[in-house]
VOSEMAR-797147 format. One record per residue: residue in one letter; residue number from 1; x, y, z of N, C-alpha, C, O in turn. Coordinates in pm, whole numbers. Example, Ala and Ser with C-alpha at 12.3 -4.5 7.8 and 13.67 -1.06 7.14 Angstrom:
2
A, 1, 1319, -569, 780, 1230, -450, 780, 1320, -330, 780, 1424, -332, 846;
S, 2, 1285, -225, 708, 1367, -106, 714, 1290, 3, 787, 1341, 114, 804;
//
This chain:
140
M, 1, 3453, 9639, 3267, 3483, 9704, 3393, 3533, 9600, 3491, 3464, 9503, 3521;
N, 2, 3654, 9620, 3542, 3710, 9530, 3642, 3667, 9578, 3780, 3685, 9695, 3815;
V, 3, 3611, 9487, 3857, 3564, 9520, 3990, 3669, 9475, 4090, 3730, 9369, 4076;
I, 4, 3689, 9559, 4192, 3788, 9527, 4296, 3738, 9405, 4374, 3626, 9404, 4424;
Q, 5, 3823, 9304, 4384, 3794, 9185, 4464, 3869, 9200, 4596, 3991, 9220, 4598;
S, 6, 3796, 9191, 4706, 3857, 9214, 4837, 3818, 9102, 4932, 3718, 9034, 4911;
L, 7, 3897, 9084, 5036, 3860, 8990, 5141, 3742, 9042, 5223, 3670, 8966, 5287;
D, 8, 3723, 9173, 5219, 3611, 9235, 5288, 3490, 9230, 5194, 3493, 9294, 5089;
P, 9, 3385, 9157, 5229, 3270, 9145, 5139, 3198, 9278, 5112, 3132, 9293, 5010;
R, 10, 3212, 9374, 5204, 3146, 9504, 5180, 3209, 9575, 5062, 3140, 9641, 4985;
I, 11, 3340, 9562, 5047, 3409, 9625, 4934, 3368, 9557, 4803, 3343, 9624, 4703;
T, 12, 3362, 9427, 4804, 3325, 9352, 4684, 3182, 9385, 4643, 3155, 9404, 4525;
R, 13, 3089, 9393, 4740, 2948, 9424, 4710, 2932, 9565, 4655, 2836, 9592, 4582;
A, 14, 3024, 9656, 4690, 3011, 9795, 4643, 3036, 9807, 4494, 3005, 9909, 4434;
L, 15, 3094, 9702, 4433, 3123, 9702, 4289, 3206, 9823, 4249, 3173, 9894, 4154;
L, 16, 3314, 9846, 4323, 3403, 9957, 4293, 3493, 9920, 4177, 3547, 9809, 4171;
S, 17, 3509, 10012, 4087, 3594, 9988, 3971, 3740, 10005, 4009, 3774, 10089, 4092;
E, 18, 3826, 9926, 3948, 3969, 9941, 3971, 4021, 10071, 3911, 4120, 10126, 3957;
Q, 19, 3954, 10119, 3811, 3989, 10245, 3744, 3874, 10344, 3768, 3785, 10354, 3684;
P, 20, 3874, 10415, 3879, 3761, 10505, 3908, 3754, 10619, 3807, 3854, 10666, 3755;
E, 21, 3631, 10660, 3781, 3610, 10772, 3690, 3644, 10902, 3763, 3604, 10922, 3878;
I, 22, 3717, 10987, 3698, 3754, 11115, 3757, 3657, 11219, 3702, 3645, 11237, 3580;
S, 23, 3589, 11286, 3792, 3493, 11387, 3749, 3520, 11517, 3825, 3572, 11516, 3936;
Q, 24, 3485, 11626, 3764, 3499, 11757, 3826, 3381, 11781, 3919, 3267, 11748, 3887;
L, 25, 3410, 11838, 4034, 3303, 11871, 4128, 3242, 12005, 4092, 3313, 12099, 4053;
E, 26, 3114, 12013, 4105, 3045, 12140, 4084, 3063, 12226, 4208, 3093, 12175, 4316;
S, 27, 3046, 12356, 4194, 3067, 12446, 4308, 2971, 12417, 4422, 3006, 12439, 4538;
N, 28, 2851, 12369, 4392, 2756, 12340, 4500, 2786, 12207, 4568, 2720, 12173, 4666;
E, 29, 2883, 12131, 4519, 2922, 12005, 4581, 3037, 12023, 4680, 3072, 11929, 4751;
L, 30, 3095, 12142, 4685, 3207, 12169, 4774, 3156, 12233, 4903, 3072, 12323, 4901;
F, 31, 3208, 12186, 5014, 3173, 12246, 5142, 3272, 12355, 5176, 3388, 12350, 5136;
E, 32, 3225, 12453, 5250, 3313, 12560, 5297, 3388, 12513, 5421, 3345, 12421, 5490;
T, 33, 3499, 12578, 5447, 3578, 12547, 5567, 3542, 12647, 5675, 3533, 12768, 5651;
Y, 34, 3521, 12595, 5796, 3490, 12678, 5912, 3592, 12650, 6021, 3630, 12535, 6043;
E, 35, 3637, 12755, 6088, 3731, 12742, 6198, 3652, 12732, 6329, 3552, 12802, 6347;
V, 36, 3697, 12647, 6419, 3625, 12622, 6544, 3709, 12671, 6661, 3828, 12641, 6671;
F, 37, 3645, 12748, 6749, 3709, 12800, 6870, 3631, 12747, 6990, 3508, 12748, 6991;
H, 38, 3703, 12702, 7090, 3646, 12631, 7204, 3674, 12707, 7333, 3785, 12758, 7352;
Q, 39, 3576, 12715, 7422, 3594, 12776, 7554, 3571, 12669, 7659, 3463, 12611, 7666;
A, 40, 3672, 12643, 7741, 3664, 12535, 7839, 3574, 12570, 7957, 3496, 12485, 8002;
K, 41, 3582, 12692, 8008, 3497, 12732, 8119, 3460, 12879, 8103, 3527, 12954, 8032;
T, 42, 3354, 12918, 8168, 3305, 13055, 8156, 3412, 13153, 8201, 3472, 13137, 8307;
G, 43, 3436, 13255, 8121, 3536, 13356, 8152, 3672, 13327, 8092, 3757, 13416, 8086;
A, 44, 3694, 13204, 8049, 3823, 13169, 7987, 3822, 13217, 7842, 3717, 13248, 7786;
R, 45, 3941, 13223, 7783, 3948, 13267, 7644, 3913, 13152, 7551, 3927, 13035, 7587;
H, 46, 3868, 13185, 7433, 3840, 13085, 7330, 3972, 13046, 7263, 4055, 13132, 7234;
I, 47, 3989, 12918, 7238, 4111, 12866, 7177, 4074, 12795, 7047, 3976, 12720, 7042;
H, 48, 4154, 12819, 6942, 4130, 12751, 6814, 4162, 12603, 6831, 4272, 12567, 6872;
V, 49, 4064, 12517, 6799, 4083, 12374, 6816, 4084, 12297, 6685, 4122, 12180, 6682;
G, 50, 4044, 12361, 6575, 4047, 12290, 6448, 3952, 12350, 6346, 3900, 12460, 6362;
S, 51, 3930, 12273, 6240, 3845, 12316, 6130, 3745, 12207, 6097, 3769, 12089, 6122;
V, 52, 3632, 12248, 6041, 3533, 12155, 5989, 3490, 12201, 5851, 3500, 12319, 5819;
H, 53, 3442, 12109, 5771, 3387, 12140, 5639, 3237, 12117, 5646, 3192, 12011, 5689;
A, 54, 3161, 12217, 5603, 3016, 12207, 5612, 2951, 12294, 5506, 3012, 12389, 5457;
P, 55, 2826, 12261, 5469, 2755, 12341, 5369, 2701, 12473, 5422, 2673, 12564, 5343;
S, 56, 2685, 12485, 5555, 2632, 12609, 5613, 2690, 12628, 5752, 2752, 12537, 5808;
A, 57, 2671, 12746, 5808, 2722, 12775, 5942, 2651, 12690, 6047, 2714, 12647, 6144;
E, 58, 2522, 12665, 6030, 2448, 12583, 6124, 2501, 12440, 6127, 2517, 12380, 6233;
M, 59, 2527, 12385, 6008, 2583, 12251, 6001, 2725, 12248, 6056, 2766, 12151, 6119;
A, 60, 2801, 12354, 6031, 2937, 12362, 6084, 2934, 12360, 6236, 3018, 12296, 6300;
Y, 61, 2837, 12430, 6294, 2824, 12429, 6440, 2792, 12289, 6491, 2848, 12244, 6591;
L, 62, 2702, 12220, 6422, 2669, 12083, 6463, 2789, 11991, 6450, 2815, 11909, 6539;
F, 63, 2863, 12003, 6340, 2983, 11921, 6321, 3087, 11953, 6428, 3152, 11863, 6481;
A, 64, 3103, 12082, 6460, 3200, 12124, 6562, 3160, 12070, 6699, 3245, 12026, 6776;
K, 65, 3032, 12075, 6727, 2983, 12024, 6855, 3011, 11875, 6866, 3051, 11826, 6972;
E, 66, 2989, 11804, 6758, 3014, 11660, 6757, 3163, 11628, 6765, 3205, 11538, 6838;
Q, 67, 3243, 11702, 6689, 3385, 11673, 6680, 3465, 11721, 6802, 3550, 11649, 6853;
F, 68, 3437, 11844, 6847, 3521, 11904, 6950, 3450, 11924, 7083, 3515, 11934, 7187;
G, 69, 3317, 11929, 7083, 3243, 11959, 7204, 3228, 11843, 7299, 3219, 11865, 7420;
R, 70, 3224, 11723, 7251, 3198, 11610, 7341, 3325, 11547, 7396, 3318, 11465, 7487;
R, 71, 3440, 11583, 7343, 3565, 11522, 7389, 3624, 11594, 7510, 3705, 11537, 7583;
M, 72, 3583, 11717, 7532, 3638, 11794, 7643, 3527, 11880, 7703, 3423, 11900, 7641;
T, 73, 3550, 11929, 7823, 3453, 12017, 7886, 3439, 12143, 7803, 3538, 12210, 7773;
T, 74, 3316, 12175, 7766, 3293, 12288, 7678, 3179, 12373, 7731, 3072, 12321, 7764;
T, 75, 3201, 12503, 7739, 3092, 12594, 7774, 3048, 12674, 7653, 2936, 12724, 7649;
S, 76, 3136, 12688, 7553, 3101, 12768, 7437, 3184, 12724, 7317, 3301, 12689, 7330;
L, 77, 3122, 12727, 7200, 3192, 12701, 7073, 3164, 12817, 6979, 3051, 12863, 6968;
W, 78, 3267, 12863, 6913, 3252, 12962, 6806, 3287, 12895, 6675, 3383, 12819, 6667;
V, 79, 3208, 12923, 6573, 3235, 12873, 6439, 3240, 12994, 6346, 3144, 13071, 6340;
A, 80, 3350, 13009, 6274, 3365, 13123, 6183, 3414, 13073, 6047, 3503, 12988, 6039;
R, 81, 3355, 13126, 5942, 3397, 13090, 5808, 3544, 13132, 5790, 3581, 13244, 5824;
T, 82, 3625, 13042, 5739, 3768, 13068, 5725, 3793, 13192, 5640, 3883, 13270, 5669;
S, 83, 3713, 13210, 5537, 3733, 13326, 5449, 3699, 13457, 5519, 3739, 13564, 5470;
D, 84, 3626, 13453, 5630, 3590, 13575, 5703, 3693, 13615, 5807, 3682, 13722, 5867;
I, 85, 3792, 13531, 5831, 3894, 13563, 5931, 4005, 13643, 5865, 4059, 13604, 5761;
F, 86, 4037, 13756, 5926, 4140, 13845, 5871, 4262, 13839, 5960, 4251, 13848, 6083;
T, 87, 4377, 13823, 5900, 4502, 13824, 5976, 4596, 13928, 5917, 4584, 13966, 5800;
T, 88, 4689, 13973, 5998, 4788, 14068, 5949, 4908, 13992, 5895, 4930, 13875, 5929;
N, 89, 4984, 14057, 5812, 5102, 13995, 5752, 5229, 14053, 5809, 5265, 14167, 5777;
D, 90, 5297, 13977, 5891, 5429, 14014, 5942, 5437, 14158, 5992, 5527, 14233, 5954;
D, 91, 5344, 14196, 6077, 5345, 14331, 6134, 5399, 14330, 6276, 5351, 14405, 6361;
A, 92, 5498, 14248, 6303, 5552, 14236, 6439, 5604, 14371, 6489, 5583, 14405, 6606;
E, 93, 5672, 14446, 6403, 5726, 14574, 6450, 5616, 14674, 6481, 5637, 14766, 6560;
L, 94, 5500, 14658, 6420, 5388, 14745, 6450, 5345, 14727, 6595, 5314, 14825, 6663;
Y, 95, 5343, 14604, 6642, 5297, 14577, 6778, 5404, 14607, 6882, 5371, 14644, 6994;
T, 96, 5528, 14592, 6847, 5634, 14619, 6945, 5658, 14768, 6963, 5701, 14810, 7070;
T, 97, 5632, 14850, 6863, 5656, 14993, 6873, 5527, 15072, 6892, 5530, 15195, 6897;
A, 98, 5414, 15003, 6903, 5286, 15073, 6909, 5265, 15148, 7040, 5199, 15251, 7041;
S, 99, 5320, 15098, 7151, 5295, 15166, 7278, 5387, 15287, 7292, 5509, 15276, 7284;
A, 100, 5326, 15398, 7311, 5402, 15523, 7324, 5461, 15533, 7464, 5401, 15486, 7560;
P, 101, 5580, 15595, 7477, 5644, 15604, 7608, 5561, 15682, 7710, 5573, 15657, 7830;
E, 102, 5479, 15775, 7665, 5399, 15852, 7760, 5281, 15771, 7815, 5209, 15819, 7902;
K, 103, 5260, 15649, 7765, 5150, 15566, 7814, 5202, 15443, 7889, 5140, 15338, 7885;
E, 104, 5315, 15457, 7955, 5373, 15345, 8028, 5284, 15300, 8143, 5294, 15185, 8187;
Y, 105, 5199, 15388, 8193, 5112, 15353, 8304, 5018, 15239, 8267, 4962, 15174, 8355;
R, 106, 4999, 15213, 8137, 4912, 15103, 8093, 4980, 14968, 8106, 4913, 14864, 8106;
N, 107, 5110, 14967, 8118, 5185, 14843, 8130, 5193, 14804, 8277, 5246, 14880, 8358;
A, 108, 5143, 14687, 8312, 5139, 14645, 8452, 5277, 14622, 8511, 5293, 14625, 8633;
A, 109, 5377, 14601, 8429, 5511, 14571, 8479, 5574, 14691, 8551, 5665, 14672, 8632;
I, 110, 5529, 14813, 8523, 5592, 14929, 8587, 5542, 14950, 8730, 5605, 15024, 8806;
W, 111, 5432, 14889, 8766, 5378, 14907, 8900, 5442, 14807, 8993, 5421, 14686, 8980;
K, 112, 5520, 14855, 9088, 5593, 14771, 9182, 5515, 14763, 9314, 5559, 14819, 9414;
V, 113, 5405, 14697, 9314, 5318, 14690, 9431, 5378, 14602, 9539, 5367, 14634, 9657;
R, 114, 5442, 14492, 9501, 5498, 14399, 9599, 5601, 14470, 9688, 5606, 14445, 9808;
D, 115, 5683, 14557, 9630, 5782, 14631, 9709, 5713, 14719, 9812, 5759, 14728, 9926;
K, 116, 5604, 14784, 9774, 5532, 14870, 9867, 5469, 14790, 9980, 5468, 14835, 10094;
I, 117, 5417, 14672, 9950, 5355, 14588, 10053, 5461, 14541, 10153, 5439, 14545, 10274;
D, 118, 5574, 14495, 10102, 5682, 14451, 10191, 5732, 14564, 10279, 5758, 14544, 10398;
R, 119, 5746, 14683, 10223, 5791, 14799, 10300, 5689, 14833, 10408, 5726, 14866, 10520;
F, 120, 5560, 14826, 10374, 5454, 14854, 10471, 5458, 14754, 10586, 5441, 14792, 10702;
K, 121, 5481, 14626, 10556, 5487, 14524, 10662, 5605, 14547, 10755, 5594, 14527, 10875;
K, 122, 5718, 14590, 10699, 5837, 14616, 10782, 5814, 14736, 10873, 5869, 14740, 10983;
E, 123, 5736, 14832, 10830, 5712, 14953, 10908, 5613, 14930, 11022, 5606, 15011, 11114;
Q, 124, 5537, 14822, 11018, 5437, 14794, 11121, 5507, 14754, 11250, 5611, 14688, 11247;
P, 125, 5450, 14793, 11364, 5511, 14755, 11493, 5507, 14604, 11512, 5412, 14537, 11470;
N, 126, 5610, 14551, 11577, 5618, 14408, 11600, 5508, 14358, 11693, 5472, 14240, 11687;
D, 127, 5453, 14447, 11778, 5345, 14407, 11869, 5224, 14359, 11791, 5160, 14261, 11828;
L, 128, 5192, 14429, 11683, 5077, 14393, 11601, 5097, 14256, 11537, 5004, 14176, 11532;
I, 129, 5217, 14229, 11489, 5247, 14101, 11426, 5241, 13988, 11528, 5187, 13881, 11500;
S, 130, 5297, 14011, 11648, 5296, 13907, 11751, 5154, 13881, 11800, 5120, 13766, 11831;
Q, 131, 5068, 13985, 11808, 4929, 13966, 11847, 4856, 13880, 11745, 4773, 13797, 11783;
E, 132, 4885, 13898, 11616, 4822, 13817, 11512, 4864, 13672, 11526, 4782, 13582, 11508;
N, 133, 4991, 13647, 11557, 5040, 13511, 11573, 4976, 13444, 11693, 4941, 13326, 11686;
V, 134, 4959, 13517, 11804, 4897, 13461, 11924, 4751, 13426, 11896, 4705, 13319, 11934;
S, 135, 4679, 13516, 11830, 4538, 13491, 11803, 4518, 13374, 11706, 4420, 13301, 11717;
S, 136, 4608, 13357, 11612, 4597, 13245, 11520, 4628, 13113, 11590, 4571, 13010, 11554;
Q, 137, 4720, 13115, 11691, 4752, 12993, 11764, 4638, 12954, 11858, 4618, 12835, 11885;
E, 138, 4564, 13054, 11909, 4452, 13025, 11999, 4339, 12955, 11924, 4269, 12872, 11982;
H, 139, 4322, 12986, 11796, 4213, 12926, 11718, 4244, 12783, 11677, 4154, 12712, 11634;
E, 140, 4367, 12740, 11690, 4406, 12605, 11647, 4372, 12502, 11748, 4398, 12384, 11727;
//
């Protein structure tokens, strides 16, 4: 057996073979992959920040906390097994045609509130506006 000779004494002491033995891993030697989602502040959405490999969900949470939780402000971490995440396959047309025309009221873009506010301000008497300006100047 030829041992790797290195300038680093730790490598030499490890007695690593130049020709490593290739062995098959048993199923209990493989860790599962978990996806990590991070929330920066309360009320914000969770964002996918990466993956960790761990033997259990509890360990995945600890690994995620160590890997992603201490580098940035974190209020919450979600850890989900990758195999449990379901995604759709190229259903873009499903989402673009899903909203029925009779439900346009659900789309915020149809509500023109700014136009109504501007119209309301124009309809107000100028005396009221000038009184507000005078009172704001008195407080300064």
